[in-house]
Structures are given as structure tokens and as C-alpha cells.
N, C-alpha and C positions, 0 to 999 in steps of 0.2 A: 056477281060481288056486290056487300053490302054498300049501302048506300051512305052508312054511318061508318067513319073513318075511326076505329079503334087502335089507337096508336101505343106501341112499346119501343121506347128508347133504350139500347142495349149499352150499360157503360155511361157511368156519370160523375165524369171527372170533368176538366175544363171545356168541352166542348159539349159534352150529353147532357149536363144538368140544366147551364141555360136555355137549351132547345127543350127539354123535357117540361121546364116551368111555361115556355112559349108555348107549346104545343097544350100544352094543361090549360092554358086559357080559352082555347076554343074546342078542345076534343079532350072525350075520355082516355087518359092517358096515363101510363106504368113506365116511371122511371125503374130501369132492373140494372142491378150492380151485384157480383158475387161477393164483395167486400161488404161485409157485414157491419163492421166499424164502418164505414161510409154511410151504407144506410140508415144506421142508429142515430147517425148527427143529422143529417138529411131530415128523417123523421122528427127530430127535434126542432126543427128550424134553423138549422146552422150551419153553412158549407164554408169549410174549412179551406175553401180555393178562393174564397172571398169573390166568386165572379157573380153571384146572386147573392143580394143582401138580404141579412134575416128577415126583413120587414115586406119585401116580395117575395120571398121561397114562402114563407108561413101562408102569404095571402094566397098562394097557389094550392097548396097542400090539401088534400080531403083523409078522413079518418078511414074510410073503405075506400076498397077498389071499384073506380066508377065503371069498368068494364065488366065486371060481374055484377054489380046492382044496379046497372040500369042509368047510372048520371050521364048527363048531357057533355060537363067539362069536368076538368080537376086534373091535380097529379098525385099521385098513388106510389110511393118508392117500395120496391121489396125487392130481397135477396130470394125468393121462392118463386120457381118456375111454373108452379102453378097460378099465378096470378097474371102470366103473359098469355096463357093457353087460348082465352078467347079472343084474343088480339087480332087486325087483320092486318096491320101496316108495321113492320118491323121496322128500326131505322137504327142501324149500326154504330156507333159513335168511339168504337176503340181507338186507343193509341198504335201508330205503326212506327215501330222505331227503326234504327239500323242496329247492327251487330258491331264487334269490337273491330270487324275488317271493314265498315262501313258498307256492307249488305243488307238489301233491306229484310226484314224481319217480319213475317207476315201471320207467325204463328199466333197473336192475338185475335187476328181476323178469321184465321179457320178455326179457333176453339168459339167465339161468339156464333158463326156459322154454323157449328155444331149444335148448339144450343138452340138456334132459330128451327133448324132442320127439325129437331126435336117435337115442335110445337106447330110447326108449318101447316097450313091447311091449303085445300084448293079455293084458289080467287085470292091469295094473300100476296101481299107484296115487301117486298124486302129493299128497304133505301140502303146504301152504303156511303157513309160518310167521309170515313177515313182516309188520309193521303196516300193513294197508292200510282204506281206507274200504269199508263195504259192498258187495257186488257184483265186486271185484277180481276175486276167483278165478275165477269163472264168466265174467264177461263182458270180463276184458281179458287174464287167462294162459289160461284153457283154447281162444280161437281159435288161440293163438300154439301150445299144444300138438297140436291139430288141424292144423294147417297142415301143421305141422314133420314132425309122425309120419304122417301121412296116416290116422289113428285116429278113431273117432269115441267122442266122448264119451258116457258112461254107457253104452256098449254094448261098447266095447273097452276103454275105461281108465276110471279113475274119480281121482275127487277129495277132499281133505280140508282141512280147517282147523283149525291148534291154537294158538292165540296163544303167541306166547312171553312169558315171565314174567322171564326173566333181569334180574336186579338186579345190576349190574355193581360187583365190589369189593363184595360181600356175601358172607362165607364161611359164614353162619348160613341163610340162604336160599338154599341152591342148589337147581339146576334139579329131584332126585328130589323135594325138600321143599316145594315149590309147586303146590300142586293146580291142574290141568290141563285147560283146557276142550277139548273135541272135536270133531269133525263129521265129516258124511261128504257127498258128492254123493247117495246115496240112503240110505235107513235100513237097509240092510243092509250098507254101507259104512259107514256110522257107526259100529256096532259092531263093525267089524273094527278101523277105524283106534280106536276108544276101547279096544279088547282089547292092540294095541298098545303103545300109551303107558303102560295100566294094569300092562304087564307090569315096567317100568321106576319109575313115579313111585309111589313110596311113599307119598304125601300122599292119592294116590287122583287121581280123573278123575271130571269133567263133562261128559256129552253132551250137546250142543246140539242142538236139533232139526233144525237149517239151518245149511250154510255161511254165510249172510248173519247170521244171530243172533250167531255165534262170531264174526265178522267186526268187528260192532257193538259186542260187549261188549268188544274189546280196545281200540279207540280210546274210550270213554265213561271207561274203568278212568283213563286217565292223562288225559283229560280233565278228569273229576272232580277230580284230585290239581291241575292246573294253574289251573284256576278257585278254588280253595281258597287256594292259593299267591297269585294274583292278589290274593284278597279283604286277607290280611294283608299283602302288600307294599303295598297303597292304606292298611291301617290305622297301617302304619308311617310312611308319607309324612303321614299326619295327624298323628300324634301326636308325629312329630318338629318340627311346625310349633307345637304346643301344649307343647315340651318335657316330655312327657311319654316314659319309659324304656317301648317297645313289650315288650321282654322282659318286663318286671315286670307289665304289663298282661295279656299270656298268660299267664304262670304264675297270676296269679289268676284270670283267669276259667277255667283250666285246672283248680278246685278243683271245678265242675261236673260231675256223672258223664257229662253228654252232649258237651260240648266236646271238638271235633275239634283234637288237637293238632298243628297247621300252624304254621311258623313263616315267616319274611319271607326270601327270597334271590332268588339268580339261577337261573333255570330254565333249562339246558341239556340237554346229553345227546341221546341218539337216540328217544328216547318221548314224554316230559310236553313238552318244546320243540318237537314235530314233529307227534305223533300228532293234536291239535286241529285243525290245519290238514287233515288228510284227510278226517275229519268233516265240515269247513265246506264243502270242496270239493265235495263231495258233496250236500250240501244247498242249496248253490247252483246245482248243476245241475239241480236239481229246483225252482228257484225261490224259494227259502228263505233268505233271508240271516240267518244266528245271529248275535243280538245278544251275549248272556252268553259264549259261546264265544270268539269273536271279540276281546270288550270283553277279556276275560281274557287273550288272549294279546296285545294291543297293551301294556297294562300289563307286564306281566312281559318284553315284550321291551325295555321302555324302562330296566328298572333298572339297565343297565349305564351309562349315561349318568345316572342318578340318583345312584347309588353316586359315578363320580365329580366330579359336581358337590357332593356333601356333603363329599368328602375335601376338594375346593379351599377350599368355605367354612369348614370346620374349620383348616384352614392358614391362612388371611388373618387368624381371628379369634383365633390366636395370634402374629399377628406376622410369618408367614414369606412371602418373597418368591417367589410362585408363580413367575412367569418361570424358568425353566431351574432348577427346584427338582428335587431328584432323590427318587424313591419308588421303595420297594423293595416289589414285589409279592409276595406268599405264595401260591404256588399258581397252578397255570393251567387243570388238568383241570376238568371238568364237576361233578366229585364228589368228597369224600375218600377217600383211601387205594386209589386206581383209577388205571390209569395212561391213561384215556379222554380223550381232548381232543375227541370229536366234540361239534359243534353248544356248544363252551363259550363261555359268555357273559362269563368274564374277560377275553377279547380286547376285547369293547364296553368295559370299564372302560378298560383299557389304552389304545385308540384315542380315548376320549373325554378323558382323561386328556393324551396327549400333543397334544391340540387344545389344550388349555390353556397349552402350551409346558413341560408337566412333562417331563422326562426318566424313562423308567421301565427298572428294572431286575427281570427276571423269575425267580425262584427257586422250582422245584417238583422236589422230589427223586424224583418218580413219574414226571412226566413224559418222551418220548422227544424231547429237544431237535431232531433232526432233523426229526420228524413236525410238533411246533410250527413249526418255521422253514417247511415245506414246506405246510402246511394254512392259516396263518395269515400267515407274514411275521413273526412275532414270534421274536427272541432268546431263548430260556430256557435257563437254568441248574440243571445238576442237582445240583451241591456249592456250597454255601453257601462254600467257603473258596475255593476258584477264584475266585467273585466279587471278594471281598474283596481277595482278591493281587493281581489286575488291577487293581482300582481304585486299590489304594497302590503298586502295585509294588516291594512290600518284595521284599526277597531271603530275610528269613527269616520265621517263621511268630509275630511278636510279636503281641499284640491290635492291630488296625487304630486308626489314626489317625483324627483328625475326620474327613480327607478322605475315609475309607473310609467315612463313616456318612450315615447319610439323614434326608431333611429331613420325609418322612413315611413310615410302615410300614403298608401294607394287608394285612389277612388276609383272602385272598378265597378260600382252599379248607382245611376243617378237617381237613388231614393228620398224623396222629400224630405225625409228626416236627416239623411246622410248632409243635405246639402243645406241646410243651418244649422250642423256639427260646429263647435270650437273647434277648429281643427288645432289650431296655433295651441291651446293648451295641451296637446296631445303630443307635440313636438320634443323632443330634447334639445337641447341651446343649438347642437348642430343637425340638421336634420333635413331631410327632403319631402316634397310632396309630389307626388306624380299622380296625374289626371288624365284616365285612360277616357274617359268621357267628355273632355272639352267643356266641364260645366262647373267648376268653381271659378267665383268670380275673384277677379286680384290676382296676386304673382302667384305661379307656381313655378316649381323648379324643371318640371318635363311633363309634356303631356303628347296622346298620341296624335 
């Protein structure tokens, strides 16, 4: 095995790009993605996911393939498989979603394994970072690598697993500042994989004894958060019936040193809302039906419809005619200060409101309207002025008339821009404000 690690990162999304940029600071690194548009923007030094700043990305990029031309470090982005042929470490960071029935969809993993298998050579290491259930690396991915490459696992090539811990939109806990779990298909390869990550992860590493242990650690991290959020979501439902402020209760309980500070909310995104289904799938394959994990998922998946029902009830109590009422939804991404709309539960709220006959207008300064429309068929606006102008059809920029205002305003995502928005100027004379996130200062008509 070569002593110089030449790394290819397969998949340049929210996880892959920050990792590829980091590896490029120490190793000759190829960032590979089949999306030619994505490669084009990255080569220009722009990241539309906003995970890597333009300045940091541009400082990491090199103009020529450092693997082919003997460079000692640097990141080169490509969609050409010829550029990854001479790499000896392949890191797979593709998404692992669930289908419409909440069953794990391993298609991206199979396809990326086929891609790696075509260039795999003796002595190479393939490391997976994608969220999976225990056993996927060795039982699902390795057979694909063997079939396509013709090589023998743990004789000709080796594998590792190091679960991603990227938190989209978090500029404090960046990839190098989050302790990394590592593992290898043999004890010796485990040490090699650990050393590769140790070279770039300043927070340190934890070498797990086996790949399956590392895979299991990943799915329980987010399953634990999911269950805890489901608990406080259930508390919110109970306390709303009792006419008690849930956030005030949590604040009071939080004065105890070991109380866990979870808040109620919509659970979406590519991790917390997905990972528990991977663990549940494996458990059911072994004949065990997980009670708590799936109960938490059911409760959290029901919260979009619950929020919509609470908004409608609050409108009715204030004498607002729900039929054809106009609601302004603030935010559509799955979390604040991040453009990521994967598995966002805001669309569940919108769909439920529309079922009540409500007309919903969506404003999100972070989300890409084209992506929102493509993924969910929801029209989203990134500029509030455009919404108001089109609504009033005014030719100048005077304050909007009463017709440009809304019967209800729902804060669905706590983007910094939305927290400073003059909400009162958008309300009709009789209107409600519902705060899903519990972040609006001052009086609101309802909150989760």
C-alpha cells in the first residue's frame, strides 16, 4: 500500500464538500460528483449549499489534478472518472434517504459503490460516511465493490466507516471541530483510516473496534435526539390542552442540572428525521419490532398537521374566516440559517393548511425557489418585497395596502432575517401570529 494517501471524495453535497476541502489541506484530493452543474460552480469557487465560504473554498482549490501531477495537497473538483483512477482512498459521502414508505433507500450507495468498483485497485481503501444501519458497508456495499472490481475484500482491498457529523448551517461546529468516529475492516486498516482522519480533524478521533459498531453509533446518535424531541412535542400537545405555556415549563424544568434542553418543533432534514428508520429496518429484519423508536417517529411525523390545526383553531377563536384566508408562512428550509430543504416538514404544515381551504404564501430568504418547487411543488419567494408588490400590484413602493396583508403569519423557521422582520406591518387588522419555533419576542397568538 502506498504511503502517500491520494483521496477521492465521492459526492460533493453538504457532507462531501467540507470534507473534501479539509482533506485537500493535507492530501492530494479529488472531489468527484456526477452533477456537472455542481462541479462548474465549485470550480468557480462558489458553494450554493453555503457550507464552505467562497474564500475558504478558493484557497483550497487547485487548477490541475494533484493526484495525476504529483501534487502534495490541494482540492480538484471533477465529474470525470478518469480523474479518480489513480487515487488509493475513496470516501463515499452520498445521501441515504428513505422512500415514501419510510424504507431505507440505498440506491445512491449502490451506484457510488459501482463507480468506485470501476477504478478500485489492489491495496485501495473505501471509506463510507453515509448514514446506514449496522451491516450495510460489509453486507451491501462490499459485494458491489467485489462484483464490479473483481477484487477480493480484505485481501485485495479494504473498507472503513466513519459516520458524518455535519450540522448544516452551523459555522461553529465545522467538520474539523467535531470528534470523528472511525473504523476499519481489519484492525490494521482501522489504524490507517484513523490516522487519515486524525491528520485533519483537530477535535480528535475515536477508533471503534468494528465497522458495525461505528455504523450503529451513527444511527443511535440521531435516534436519541428524535426520541427526546418527540417527548417534548408530546408535552407541547398536553400542555396546550391544559392552557400552559410549554416553553415556560421547559425553562423552569431546565433549572435542574441534569435536565436535557430539548424544545418542541418540526423534525426534518437528512439525519434526525431519517436515521431512526434505518435502525428500525434492521431490527425488523431480525424479527424485533422497535416500540420507542417508531413511536417517536410517528409522533414527530404528525407535527406538521398538528401545527396546521393549531393555527386554524387560533384563527377561529379570533373570529377569522378560515375558508380562503391568506396565511404567510415564514421559512421553508428544514432548519434555520441554512438553505437545505431536504425532508423539510414545513411542507407538511403548508399541505395541511391548504386542506383547510387556506391560501398559503411562502417566504424564505435562504431557500432556492427552484429547488423548493422541484422537490415539493411549493412556490417559495426569496424576497418579501416581491410578494407584497405582486399581491398589491402597486407601481410604486409605498407601504402595502390592507389587501397586501395576511390573516395569519406563521414563523416556521427561525432564520435571522425572519426574527427581525416587521411582522405587525404584514398583519390585517384582525390577524394571528403563530410561532412554531418559540423565538418571537413579545406577544403572539399561539406557539408550539
